[in-house]
C-alpha positions as CSV (number, residue, x, y, z in Angstrom):
1,M,74.7,120.5,59.7
2,V,77.7,118.2,59.3
3,P,79.0,115.6,56.8
4,N,77.9,112.1,57.5
5,K,80.6,110.1,59.3
6,F,79.8,107.1,57.2
7,P,78.7,108.6,53.9
8,A,76.8,106.7,51.2
9,L,78.5,109.0,48.7
10,R,81.6,111.2,48.8
11,I,81.9,114.7,47.3
12,E,85.6,114.4,46.2
13,G,86.5,113.0,42.8
14,D,85.0,112.3,39.4
15,L,82.2,110.1,38.3
16,D,84.4,108.2,35.8
17,R,81.5,106.2,34.3
18,Q,82.6,103.3,32.2
19,A,81.5,100.0,30.8
20,D,82.2,96.7,32.6
21,G,81.2,94.2,30.0
22,M,77.5,94.4,29.6
23,F,77.3,96.5,32.8
24,D,78.1,100.1,33.7
25,K,79.9,101.3,36.8
26,M,80.8,104.7,38.2
27,N,82.4,106.1,41.3
28,G,80.1,106.9,44.3
29,I,80.3,110.6,44.0
30,G,77.7,112.8,45.8
31,A,77.1,114.5,49.1
32,H,75.8,113.0,52.3
33,E,75.0,115.4,55.2
34,V,73.4,115.1,58.6
35,I,71.1,118.0,59.6
36,I,71.1,118.3,63.4
37,E,67.5,119.4,64.3
38,T,68.0,120.6,67.8
39,P,70.7,120.9,70.5
40,N,68.2,119.3,73.0
41,H,68.6,115.5,72.9
42,M,65.1,114.9,74.3
43,E,63.2,117.1,71.7
44,T,61.5,115.8,68.6
45,L,59.9,117.5,65.6
46,A,56.6,117.0,67.3
47,T,57.7,118.9,70.5
48,M,60.1,121.5,69.0
49,P,58.8,125.1,68.8
50,V,57.3,125.8,65.4
51,K,60.0,128.4,64.7
52,R,62.7,125.8,65.1
53,V,60.8,123.4,62.8
54,E,60.6,126.2,60.3
55,D,64.4,126.9,60.7
56,L,65.0,123.2,59.8
57,L,62.9,123.6,56.6
58,W,65.0,126.6,55.7
59,A,68.1,124.6,56.3
60,F,66.8,122.0,53.8
61,R,66.2,124.8,51.3
62,D,69.6,126.4,51.8
63,R,71.5,123.2,51.4
64,I,69.6,122.2,48.2
65,L,70.3,125.7,46.7
66,D,74.0,125.3,47.5
67,L,74.4,121.7,46.3
68,K,72.4,122.2,43.0
69,Q,75.2,124.4,41.8
70,D,77.4,121.3,41.5
71,R,76.7,120.1,37.9
72,R,77.7,116.5,38.8
73,F,74.5,116.2,40.9
74,K,71.1,115.3,39.3
75,Y,68.8,114.8,42.4
76,I,68.9,115.9,46.0
77,M,66.9,113.8,48.5
78,V,66.0,115.0,52.0
79,F,64.7,112.4,54.4
80,K,64.3,111.5,58.1
81,N,64.4,108.2,59.8
82,H,62.8,108.4,63.3
83,G,63.1,105.4,65.5
84,E,65.1,102.2,65.2
85,A,62.3,100.4,63.2
86,A,62.6,103.2,60.6
87,G,66.4,102.8,60.3
88,A,67.6,105.5,62.6
89,S,71.1,104.7,63.8
90,L,71.5,107.8,66.1
91,D,69.2,108.7,68.9
92,H,69.7,112.5,68.7
93,P,67.1,114.2,66.5
94,H,68.4,114.6,62.9
95,S,67.5,114.5,59.3
96,Q,69.7,113.6,56.3
97,L,70.4,114.9,52.8
98,I,72.0,113.0,49.9
99,A,72.9,114.6,46.6
100,L,73.0,111.9,43.9
101,P,74.7,111.8,40.5
102,I,71.8,110.0,38.9
103,L,68.0,110.0,39.2
104,P,66.7,107.3,41.5
105,K,64.5,104.6,39.8
106,Q,61.4,105.5,42.0
107,V,61.8,109.2,41.2
108,V,62.0,108.5,37.5
109,E,58.8,106.4,37.7
110,E,56.9,109.1,39.6
111,L,58.1,111.8,37.2
112,E,57.1,109.8,34.1
113,G,53.7,109.0,35.6
114,A,53.1,112.7,36.2
115,K,54.3,113.6,32.7
116,R,51.9,111.1,31.1
117,Y,49.0,112.5,33.1
118,F,49.9,116.0,32.1
119,S,50.3,115.0,28.4
120,N,46.9,113.5,28.4
121,K,45.0,116.1,30.4
122,E,47.2,119.2,30.4
123,R,46.8,119.4,34.2
124,C,49.1,118.5,37.1
125,I,48.0,115.2,38.6
126,F,48.7,116.4,42.2
127,C,46.7,119.6,41.6
128,D,43.8,117.3,40.5
129,I,44.2,115.1,43.6
130,I,44.1,118.2,45.8
131,R,40.9,119.4,44.0
132,Q,39.2,116.1,44.3
133,E,40.1,115.4,47.9
134,S,39.1,118.9,48.9
135,E,35.6,118.3,47.4
136,S,35.1,114.8,48.8
137,R,36.7,115.5,52.3
138,I,36.9,111.8,53.2
139,R,40.7,111.4,52.9
140,I,41.8,114.7,54.4
141,A,43.6,114.4,57.7
142,A,44.5,118.1,58.2
143,E,44.7,121.4,56.3
144,N,45.7,125.0,56.7
145,Q,45.9,128.1,54.5
146,D,48.8,126.8,52.4
147,F,48.9,123.0,52.8
148,I,46.6,120.0,52.7
149,T,47.4,116.7,54.4
150,L,45.7,113.6,53.1
151,S,45.8,109.8,53.0
152,P,46.4,108.9,49.4
153,Y,43.7,106.9,47.5
154,A,45.7,103.7,47.3
155,P,48.4,103.9,50.0
156,R,51.2,101.3,50.2
157,Y,51.3,101.4,54.0
158,P,48.8,101.9,56.8
159,F,48.5,105.6,57.7
160,E,50.8,106.7,54.8
161,T,50.3,110.5,54.7
162,W,51.1,113.2,52.2
163,I,51.5,116.9,52.9
164,L,51.0,118.9,49.6
165,P,51.2,122.7,49.0
166,R,47.8,124.0,47.7
167,R,49.7,126.2,45.2
168,H,51.4,124.4,42.3
169,E,55.2,124.4,42.7
170,S,57.4,121.8,41.2
171,A,60.5,122.2,43.4
172,F,60.6,122.6,47.2
173,E,63.4,125.2,47.1
174,N,61.4,127.5,44.8
175,S,58.5,127.8,47.2
176,P,57.6,131.4,48.4
177,S,59.3,132.2,51.7
178,T,55.9,132.7,53.3
179,L,55.0,129.0,53.0
180,Y,57.6,127.6,55.3
181,E,56.0,128.7,58.5
182,N,52.7,127.0,57.6
183,L,54.6,123.9,56.5
184,A,56.3,123.8,59.8
185,K,52.9,124.1,61.6
186,M,51.4,121.4,59.4
187,L,54.3,118.9,59.8
188,R,54.3,119.4,63.6
189,L,50.5,119.0,63.8
190,V,50.5,115.8,61.7
191,L,53.3,114.2,63.7
192,N,51.5,115.0,67.0
193,K,48.3,113.4,65.6
194,A,50.2,110.3,64.6
195,I,51.8,110.1,68.1
196,Q,48.3,110.2,69.6
197,V,46.6,107.8,67.3
198,L,49.5,105.3,66.7
199,D,51.2,105.5,70.1
200,N,54.4,107.3,69.1
201,P,55.4,105.2,66.0
202,A,58.7,105.1,64.3
203,Y,58.4,106.8,60.9
204,N,60.2,107.9,57.8
205,F,59.5,111.1,55.9
206,V,60.8,111.9,52.4
207,L,60.8,115.1,50.5
208,H,59.6,114.5,46.9
209,T,60.8,117.3,44.6
210,S,61.8,117.9,41.0
211,P,65.3,117.0,39.7
212,I,67.9,119.7,39.9
213,Q,68.1,120.2,36.1
214,E,64.3,120.5,35.7
215,N,63.1,122.2,38.8
216,T,60.5,124.4,37.2
217,N,57.7,122.6,35.3
218,D,53.9,122.3,35.1
219,Y,53.5,118.5,35.5
220,Y,55.2,117.8,38.9
221,H,54.2,119.0,42.4
222,W,56.6,118.7,45.4
223,H,55.3,117.1,48.6
224,L,56.3,115.4,51.8
225,E,55.4,111.7,52.4
226,I,55.3,110.3,55.9
227,I,55.3,106.6,56.4
228,P,54.7,105.2,60.0
229,K,56.5,101.9,60.4
230,L,53.4,99.7,61.3
231,T,53.9,96.8,59.0
232,K,56.9,94.9,57.4
233,T,57.7,94.7,53.8
234,A,58.2,91.0,53.1
235,G,58.5,88.5,50.2
236,F,55.1,89.2,48.6
237,E,55.8,92.9,48.4
238,W,59.3,92.5,47.1
239,G,58.3,89.9,44.6
240,T,55.2,91.6,43.2
241,G,55.4,95.3,43.9
242,F,52.0,95.0,45.5
243,Y,51.4,96.1,49.1
244,I,49.0,94.7,51.6
245,N,47.5,97.5,53.6
246,P,45.1,96.5,56.3
247,T,43.9,100.1,57.0
248,P,41.7,101.9,54.3
249,P,42.9,105.5,53.7
250,E,39.4,106.8,54.6
251,E,39.7,105.3,58.0
252,A,43.3,106.4,58.6
253,A,42.4,110.0,57.6
254,R,39.4,110.0,59.9
255,F,41.5,108.8,62.9
256,L,44.0,111.5,62.2
257,R,41.4,114.2,61.5
258,E,39.5,113.5,64.7
259,A,42.6,113.4,66.9
260,R,42.6,116.4,69.2
261,V,46.1,117.6,69.7
262,E,46.9,120.0,72.5
263,E,49.6,122.5,71.8
264,V,52.9,121.2,73.1
265,V,55.0,123.9,74.7
266,A,58.6,123.1,74.3
267,V,61.2,124.5,76.7
268,Q,64.0,126.4,75.1
269,P,67.4,125.0,76.1
């Protein structure tokens, strides 16, 4: 785990938020770290031993717990860009973490939507999604004791996939320690299924979790979103916020569910 050589935000300094006429401006204060996933250049998350994938998830947790002590930060985002089409600028397997001094717009929209649902029904929307999908079975791609992987009802992208913990927990770093092994198994399984079905696609994954200052609540449910890079976002999508997805989620889930993945034995370096 190392600081990014070309950071989007820097940890030194003060925010110094101020008006600029009708606009606001502030210094780019935050943290930008690179998590090196393996010493083996040829390994990937799909081929690494499950224990090493679990160690990576623990590294995410440990860095979040450390950085959330800095009161300047409001949100910590963990993500991975795999492949050039997904924005990866380094070939060696790595993930990234960025601590932000403000809540991102998309995070705010997702949180507010979850709050509205909870206000109306007094239930977590993600828990309801898990219940409904577990009953219908048509959009489930994989599952184990602690996690369910599904193609969401109205996905933005073909083969968009969510991994959700069955047990309600609003913040990733607050999850019981026993869950990380099964999350590692699920993540590795889903990536191997995608490799088989989609011929080793570039992809992004993003950890969706609660803001630092509100990391325990009843309305939000942390999860991982995996987006294979199979289509391009163009003018229509940017101009409307609507997404053209040629693959129904039921079909995507079936392809992934039926993919038979042989256990990959990774050689320890």
